[in-house]
Legacy VTK file of the C-alpha trace (Angstrom):
# vtk DataFile Version 3.0
C-alpha trace
ASCII
DATASET POLYDATA
POINTS 123 float
5.316 9.539 -14.048
5.438 8.552 -10.304
1.739 7.899 -10.018
3.067 5.351 -12.283
5.497 4.053 -10.322
4.220 4.282 -7.227
0.715 2.042 -8.790
3.293 -0.623 -10.139
5.756 -0.676 -7.161
2.116 -1.316 -4.725
0.404 -3.652 -7.490
2.883 -5.530 -9.200
6.987 -5.430 -7.631
7.208 -8.925 -5.529
8.623 -7.941 -2.514
9.863 -10.668 -0.050
9.984 -10.026 3.560
12.286 -11.172 5.895
10.328 -14.357 6.931
8.709 -14.911 3.988
9.221 -18.519 1.814
7.240 -15.945 -1.642
7.316 -12.787 -2.199
3.617 -10.552 -2.408
3.390 -7.557 -3.761
3.202 -4.597 -1.702
-0.369 -4.425 -1.037
-1.157 -8.112 -0.295
1.846 -7.158 2.978
-0.829 -4.681 4.373
-2.861 -5.869 7.127
-6.906 -4.926 7.941
-7.333 -3.023 11.183
-9.005 -5.486 13.070
-12.075 -5.146 14.899
-11.638 -7.598 17.813
-8.649 -5.629 18.232
-10.185 -2.197 17.576
-14.002 -2.327 18.287
-14.781 1.500 17.910
-14.451 1.513 14.462
-17.297 -1.188 12.808
-16.479 -4.484 10.772
-17.471 -2.687 7.756
-14.491 -0.115 8.547
-12.496 -3.219 9.445
-13.200 -4.540 5.962
-12.470 -0.947 3.813
-9.183 -0.682 6.141
-6.804 -2.039 3.276
-8.240 -0.148 0.016
-8.061 2.811 2.628
-4.480 2.505 3.450
-4.420 2.593 0.316
-5.696 5.962 -1.387
-3.560 7.438 2.658
-0.921 6.199 1.203
-1.363 7.691 -2.777
-2.150 10.717 -1.218
0.887 11.093 1.271
3.293 10.174 -1.869
1.718 12.535 -3.599
1.536 14.942 -1.497
5.078 14.234 -0.484
6.426 13.687 -4.688
4.793 16.990 -5.081
6.413 19.337 -2.505
9.456 18.604 -2.991
9.677 18.460 -6.230
7.824 22.496 -5.614
11.005 23.504 -3.164
14.188 21.159 -4.456
13.738 19.377 -7.617
17.584 18.325 -7.825
18.324 17.471 -4.457
15.363 16.158 -2.964
15.863 12.434 -3.812
20.091 12.587 -2.871
18.481 13.467 0.383
15.090 11.219 0.651
18.187 8.570 0.323
19.880 10.146 3.424
16.960 9.802 5.225
15.373 5.776 4.515
19.259 5.010 5.495
18.838 7.778 8.620
15.701 6.113 9.619
15.453 2.919 8.539
18.469 0.606 7.609
20.123 -1.046 10.579
17.431 -0.184 12.373
17.288 -3.311 14.713
21.020 -2.457 14.912
21.146 1.109 16.160
17.470 0.200 18.502
20.265 -2.535 20.389
23.059 -0.509 20.044
21.096 2.262 22.309
19.422 -0.247 25.144
22.633 -2.184 25.074
24.107 1.514 25.844
21.911 3.948 27.691
19.904 1.512 28.834
22.061 -0.728 29.753
20.513 -1.101 33.745
17.277 -0.125 33.607
15.459 -2.727 34.592
12.102 -2.646 32.390
12.343 -0.498 28.727
8.679 -0.796 27.213
9.051 -0.645 23.455
5.705 -0.545 20.712
5.260 -1.761 17.669
9.054 -3.997 17.513
9.506 -6.201 14.382
9.439 -9.992 15.572
13.082 -9.728 14.966
13.870 -7.658 16.858
11.770 -9.169 19.765
14.405 -11.811 19.439
17.349 -10.473 19.650
16.918 -8.159 22.272
15.790 -11.412 24.693
LINES 1 124
123 0 1 2 3 4 5 6 7 8 9 10 11 12 13 14 15 16 17 18 19 20 21 22 23 24 25 26 27 28 29 30 31 32 33 34 35 36 37 38 39 40 41 42 43 44 45 46 47 48 49 50 51 52 53 54 55 56 57 58 59 60 61 62 63 64 65 66 67 68 69 70 71 72 73 74 75 76 77 78 79 80 81 82 83 84 85 86 87 88 89 90 91 92 93 94 95 96 97 98 99 100 101 102 103 104 105 106 107 108 109 110 111 112 113 114 115 116 117 118 119 120 121 122
């Protein structure tokens, strides 16, 4: 079932992310929403932010799997793969190409929530 696979992936599958020296389970890679960054949230909400984020991820993934399984049971996995390929893989290459092409003459370009490796690459 998707729920068993989801829990296995989130809590028991170690991932080695770029720049890390040791693999860690997915849930350990999440960062809390800091009260210092977002003063509108309380310190208690900061402490609960990772469990709440995991809950939101589970609900979102459950709705997505249920909807796609009902609407396109035979074709949604290949579609998901093509979307991941288009939106996630080689993302930095595509962003760098867009900036080098369309924005080459710009004096200032504002980018939001980029990775450290992209920032270093663009310098």
